[in-house]
C-alpha positions in Angstrom: 27.4 76.9 -44.9 25.7 73.9 -43.2 23.0 73.7 -45.8 25.5 73.8 -48.6 27.6 71.0 -47.1 24.4 68.9 -46.6 23.5 69.5 -50.3 26.9 68.4 -51.4 26.9 65.3 -49.3 23.4 64.3 -50.5 24.5 64.8 -54.1 27.5 62.6 -53.7 25.5 59.9 -51.8 22.5 60.1 -54.1 21.9 56.4 -53.5 20.9 57.2 -49.9 17.8 59.5 -50.2 17.2 59.2 -46.4 20.6 60.9 -45.7 19.2 64.4 -45.5 16.9 63.5 -42.6 19.7 61.9 -40.5 22.4 64.6 -41.0 23.0 67.1 -38.2 25.9 69.3 -37.1 27.2 66.5 -35.0 27.2 63.9 -37.8 30.7 62.4 -38.3 31.7 62.8 -41.9 33.7 59.6 -42.1 32.0 57.1 -39.7 28.3 58.1 -40.1 28.2 59.0 -43.8 30.7 56.4 -45.1 32.3 58.3 -47.9 34.8 56.1 -49.8 38.1 57.6 -51.0 36.7 58.8 -54.4 33.6 60.3 -52.8 35.8 62.1 -50.2 37.9 63.7 -53.1 34.7 64.7 -54.8 33.4 66.2 -51.6 36.5 68.2 -50.9 36.6 69.5 -54.5 32.9 70.5 -54.4 33.4 72.2 -51.1 36.2 74.3 -52.5 34.2 75.1 -55.6 30.8 75.9 -54.1 32.0 77.6 -50.9 34.7 79.5 -52.7 37.6 78.4 -50.3 41.0 76.9 -50.8 41.6 74.0 -48.4 45.1 74.0 -47.1 45.9 70.3 -47.1 49.0 70.9 -45.0 46.7 72.1 -42.2 43.9 69.7 -42.8 43.7 66.7 -40.5 41.5 63.7 -40.0 40.2 65.3 -36.8 38.5 68.0 -38.9 36.1 65.3 -40.1 34.8 64.5 -36.6 31.6 66.3 -37.3 30.0 68.6 -39.9 30.4 71.4 -37.2 34.1 70.7 -36.8 34.6 70.7 -40.5 32.7 74.1 -40.8 35.0 75.5 -38.1 38.0 74.4 -40.2 36.6 75.8 -43.4 36.2 79.2 -41.7 39.9 79.3 -41.2 40.6 78.6 -44.9 41.5 81.3 -47.4 38.9 82.6 -49.9 39.5 81.4 -53.4 41.1 83.8 -55.8 39.4 84.5 -59.2 39.4 81.4 -61.3 41.5 81.4 -64.4 38.4 81.5 -66.5 37.0 84.6 -64.9 40.0 86.5 -66.0 39.5 85.5 -69.6 35.8 86.3 -69.6 36.3 89.9 -68.6 
């Protein structure tokens, strides 16, 4: 899960090629990486898509962004995503 999160962050912040070397489980998602509001939305959507989870935004709080590790702990409490609408059609 950590590697996938790092891959997503690096893809969103593609203008910072050095980012992969400075990321660690204790990296703060807001303060250290500096995602703007649009990048944060992209990040959350990609997390849901690529990690196959549904983020409950009623339970989500700013404190879950304290570190990548804290965010992973929160994600483990999220429900797995149901089949996408398109998967039903393809079968």
